[in-house]
N, C-alpha and C positions, 0 to 999 in steps of 0.2 A: 750652277749654270753649265749647260752642255758645252764641251770643247768646240772650238771653231773648226769648221771645215777648211781644208787648205785652199780651197777656191773661193771661200767666203770673203766678202769685202765688208769690214766693220769700221765704225767710227772710232775716233781717238777716245772719246768718253767711254764707249763700250769696252775698248781694250783696257783702259785704266781700271774700270770697275771690275773686270774679270781678273786682272792682276791683283787688285786689292783683296778680292775674295779668296784667291789662291794663297796669298801670303798670310792672311789672317786665319785661314783654315789649316794651313800647314805648319805654322809656328805657334806654340803655346805662350802663355804669359811666362816671362823668364827674366832672370837677373843678368845685367850686362855691366861690365866694369870699363871705365875709361876716364879721359881727362876732358874737362869742360873748356870749350873755346867759343868765341863769338857769342857770348851770353847777352841776351836782350830781354828786358822786362817791359812788356807792352803796357800801354795805358789801361787796357782792359784787365790787367792783372795776370795775363798768361805769360809764361816763360818760354823763350825759344833759344836754343843753343845747339852746338855740335858736340858730339861725344867721340873722342878719337883715341887711337893708340898708335904704335909705330907702323902699323900696316894699313889702317883704313880709318874712316870716320863715317858717322851717320847723324842725320838731323834728328833733333828731339824737340818735343813740345810737351809742356805740362800746364794744364788748364788751371784757372784760378781756384776752382772748387777743390782742387787737390793741393796746390801749392800753399794755400793759406794756413794749412795745418803743420807745416814744417817749422822746426824750432831753430833753423839756421838758414842763411841765404847763400846760395851757390855763387861762386866767383870764378872767373877765368883761371885756368891752371889747376883747379882743385880736382883731386882724384876722387871719384865718386862711384857708387854702385846704384843702379837704377832697376826698379821692377817695371817692366814695360811690355806693351803689346805692339808687335811689328805690324805696320800697315802701310798703305800707299795713299798719299794725298792726291786725289783724282784730278783736282783742278790744274795742278802743275806736273803731275806725274812724278812727284818726289817720294822716294822711299824714306820713311821716318819711323821713329819710335814714339808712341803715346805713353807718357810716364804715369805710373800709379804711385810709386814711392821713390824717395831718394835718401841715401845715407852715405856718409863719408866712407871711402874705401877702407877695407879692413874690418869694418864693423860686422860684416857677415859672420866671420869666424867667432867674434865675441858673442853675437846673438845665439849662434849655434851652441857654444859652450854654456851660455846662460841657460838655454832651454834644456840641455842635457843634464846639467847639475840640478836644475829645478825639478825635473822629472825624477831623478834619482832620489833626492831628499824627500820629495813628496811621497814616493813609494815606500820610504823607510818610516813615514809617519811623523817627520819633523815639523810638518805644517799643520798637524791635526789640532783642531780647537780644544780637544780634551786635555792636551798637555800644556795648554796656555795657563800661566799662573796669574792669579788676580793681583792687581796693583794695590798696595796699601792705601787706605783712605787718608791717613795722616802720617806721611813718612817723617821719621826723626832725622834722617840724613840722606842726601841725594848724591849719587855718583854720576859723573859725566865723563864719557870716553870720547875724546875728540882732540883736535890740535889746539894748543894755546893761542895760536895766531888766527884761528878760524873765526870768520864773522858770525858763524852760527853759534859759537860759544857766547859771544856778547849778547846775541838775541835771547839765548836761553837764560843767561844770568839776569838780564834785565826783566824778563818775564817772571822768573822766580821771585825776584825782589819785589815786583809789583803785587804778585798774588799772595806770597807767604814769606815776608822778609826775614823771619826768625829761624828758618830752616837752614842749617849749615850744608855746604856743598863741598864735595871732594872731587878734584880734577885728576883723571888718569890720562896724562898727556901721551898722544900717539900721533904719528903722521897719518893723514887721511888720504894720501895720494902717493903713488909711486910703487916700485916693484916690491919693496919690503914693508909696505903699509899693512897688508893683510895679516902676516904673522904677528906683527906688533900689536895690531888691534885685538887679535885673538889672545895674545899674552896678557894684555891689559884687562880684558874681560875675565880671564881666569884669575888674575891677581885680585881683582875686586871681589870675586866670589870667595877666594881663599881668605882674604882679610875680613870679609863679612862685617864691614863697618857701615854699610849703607843698606837702606831698606828697598831702594829701587835704583836702577841704572838707566841713563839716557845715552844712547849711541847716536851721534849726530854729526852732520857736516852740511855745507851749503850745496846748491845745485851745481850741475856740470854735465859734461858729455858722458857717454857710457864708459869711455876710457878713464875719465876722472873719477868715476864712482866704482871702478872695477874692484877695488880692494874690498868693498862690501858685498861683492858677488863671489868671493873666494870660499871654497869649501871649509877651510880651516876656521874662518870667522863664523860660518853657520854652525859648525859643530861646537865651537866654544860657547855660542849663545845657548844652544840646546843643552849643553852639559852643565850650565850654571844653575844655581839655586835661587839667585836673586832675580825678581821680575825685571825685565828689560824692555824699554820702549825705544823703537827705532824711529829716528827723525832724520832721514837721509835724503838730501836733494829737495826738489820742488814737489808739488802735488802730483804731477804726472810721472815722476820718476819712481820706478820700482826696482828694488834690489833683492837678492836672496836673503839678506839680513832682515828685510821687512817681513818676509813670509815666516821666518823662524822665530822672530821676536814675539814676545807676549802681547805686544800692541804695536801696530804700525801707525805713526803719525804722519800727516801730509807734509809737515815742515818741522824744523827744529823748534820754532816757537810753539807749534801745536803740541809737540812732545812735552815741553815745559808745562803747558796748560793741562796736560793729561795727568801729570804726576802729583800736582798739588791743587787743592781747592783755593778759591779766591777768598781771602780772609774777610773782606768786607761783606760779601754775600754770606759767608759762614757766620759772621757776627749777627747779621740780620736774621738768619734762620734760627740761631740760638736764642736771640731776643724774642722772636715770635714764639718759640717753644716754651720759653720761660713764662711769657704771658699766658699761654694756653694752660701751662701747669699750675700757675697761680690761680687762674679761674677755676680749674678743676678742683684744686685743694679747697678753695673757698666754698664751692658748691657742696663738696663732700662734708666740710665742717658744718655748714648750715643744715644739711640733712641730718647729721648726727645730733646737732643741737636740738632740732625739732623732735627727733626720736627720743632724746633724753628727757625733754620736757614732757612728752607724752607718757613715758614710763614713770617719771616722777609723780605725775598726777594719778597714775594707777597704783603706785606703790603705797602700801599702808603698813605702818609699824605694827608688830604683833600686840604690843601693849595698847595701842590705839584701837586695834580691832577688838581686843578683849573688853576695852572700855565701852565701845559701841554696843557689844553684845550684852554687857552688864546693864547698860541703860535700858536696852530693849527688854531684858528680863525684869527689871524693876518696874518698868511701865506695865508689863503684863501682870505682875504681882498686884500693883495698885488697881488695875482694872478688875482682877479677880476678887480682891477684897471689897471693892465698891459693888461689884455684882452680888457678892455674898451678903453684904449689908442691905442692899436693896431688897434681896429676896427675903431676908429676915424681917425687915420692916413691913414688906407687903404681907408676909405671913401673919404678923401681929395685927395688921389692919384687918385682914380677913377674919382672924380669931375674934377680935373685938366686935366686928360687925356681926359675926355669927353669935357671939355671946349676947349682944343686945337683942338680936332676933330671938334667941332661945329664951331670954328672960320674959319675953312677951307671950311665950307659949304656955301651955298648960303644965301643971306639976308632973304630969305623966311622962314628960320628956327628960326628967332628971337623969335617968340612966343614959340617955343619949349625950347629955352634957358631960357625964363621967367619961364616956368613950372619947368624946372630943378632947377632954383634958388629957386623957391618956395619949391620944394621938399627938397632941401638942408636945407632950413630954418626949415622945419617941422622935418627933421631928427635931426637937432641940438637940437630942442626943445624936441623931444622924447628922445634923448640921455641924455639931461639934467635931464629930469624927471626920466629916468632909474638910473642915478647917485644918484638922491635924494632918490629914493626908496631903492637903495642899502645901502646908508648911514643910512637911517632910520632903515633898517633891522639889520645892524651892531650895531647901537645904542641899538636897542631892545635886541639883543643877549647879548650885554654888560650889559644891565640892569638885564637880567635874571641871568647872571653869578654873578652879585653883590648880587642878592637875594639868590643865592645858597651858597654864602660864609658864613660859620658858624660864622665868626667873625662879619659879618654884622647882622646876626640873633641875636647874643648876644647883639649887640649894640642897638637893638630895645627893650631891656628889658627882653629878654629870658635868661635862664641859663641851663647849663648841670648838671644833677644829676647822680652821680655815687655811687655805694655801696662800702663797705670796700675792695672788691676784685678788684675794678676798672671797674666793668661792668656798662653800662649805664642803668638806671632805667627808664622804659617806662610806668610802671603801679604801682598803689599802692598795687596790689596783690603780688608784688615781695618784699615788705618790711614788717617789723614787728615793733611793738612798742619797742623802745630801740635800734634799729639799728643805726649805725653811718653812715651818708651820707656825700659826698664831693660835694660842689656846685662850678661850674666854671662860672664866669661872664665875661662880655666883658673886664673888667679890674680886675684882681685878683680872689680870690676864698674864700671859707669858709667851715668849717666842722660843721655839725649840728647833733643833736640827735633827733630821731622821738619820740615825746611826745604823739601824737594822730594820729591815722591812719583813713583816710576818703576814702570812695570808690567813 
C-alpha cells in the first residue's frame, strides 16, 4: 500500500490495516521467550494470554488447529518459547502475536544440540541402514538396559512372558534420567557386549519430556550402541518421541512393549505355523511315497528274471521245432501221396514208360536223401541254438569260474572306477556267495 500523504484523511480501519501490513511485512516468523499471564481457553478451543518479561508484555493468540497438537497445556507463570508471527488485530487495534508453536523455555538449546549431534553422527554413517544388524529369530537370552523401577520394564517383561515365556532375561540396571544417566547407560551397553551372554538387547524407558529423555540423546550412548556387536532394539518413550539412540539402534520400536514384541515371536502363532508345516510335510511325504510305490509296481511288472527269460525263449524254440517237424512230416506224407498217385497212374500206362518209372524211383530216393539231410541240418541248428542258450545262462557262466560283483546298494560293478578302497562288495558264485572289503584298488 502506498504511504499516506501528510494531508490525507484516512479512516481508523484503513490506518489499522496499513499498520498490520507494515508489521507483518517488516517482522519475520520468530521465536519469543516470556512468561504466561492471563491465560484463557475459549469455548472455541482457541487460547488467549499475555507473554511478558521484566520490561514489557504482548498479547498472544493460538488457534485451535495449532493448539490441539501440543502435548502439554500452558498455565500462568510458565516460562515458554513461542514461534509466532507479529500482527495487528484490526478490529481493536491491538498488537499481538499469532502463535505457530509453543515449547517450554530452555528447550530451544536442547533441540539445537539434538540437531547438531544428529547431523554429526549421520555424517559419520552411524545411521546407515547398511550397518544395521539383523535381529536373531529365536534369541536364547535377552538383555534389558533400563531402570529396575521403570514401568517400561514391567511392560517388557509381561510382553516377553506372554509371547515366549521360556526365554531367560538379564537386566542391566541403570538410571534412565538425570545428569549421570547417559554415561551409565553407555557403560551398561558396553558391559552387555563384553559379557556376550545375550543374543539381543532392549534399551527402553517410558515417555517423558525432552529433558526426561535427554540421556538417550547423549553422544556417549550413541557411540556405545554403534560400537556394540549385539543387535540392539531401542524402545524409548512414546510413538511420537525420537531420540538419537533410536537412529543408531539396529531397530527402533515405537514403545517398550513394541520392542519386546520385535525381539521374540509369539509362541502360539509359532506352534500353529509349525503344525501347519508338519501337515504339509506329511502330505508331501505321503504323495512322494505313493509315487515311488506306483513306480516300483511298474518296474516290478517290467522286470523279468534271466532264468524266466531263458525259459520263455526255450519254450519258443521248442514250439518252432515242433512246427518244423510237423511241417517236414506233412511234406513227406504229401510226397508219398504224390508218389503213390503217380505210381497208380504209371501202372495204367504202356510198358514203354518203364524207364520213366525208374527215373521216378530214382528221384524218390534222391528226395528221401535230401529230406534226411534237411532233417540232419535242422537238428544240428536246433542243437547249436540250444548250446548258445546254455552259454547265455548266467548259472553256466558262474559254473565256469566267473562271479557277479555287487556294491552295498546291490548294483552290479562293471569297472574298478565305480569302487573305492574300503567299500564293501558282495560276490555271487555258482554255489553260494561272499562279502569282501576292498583293500587295494587296481585299474
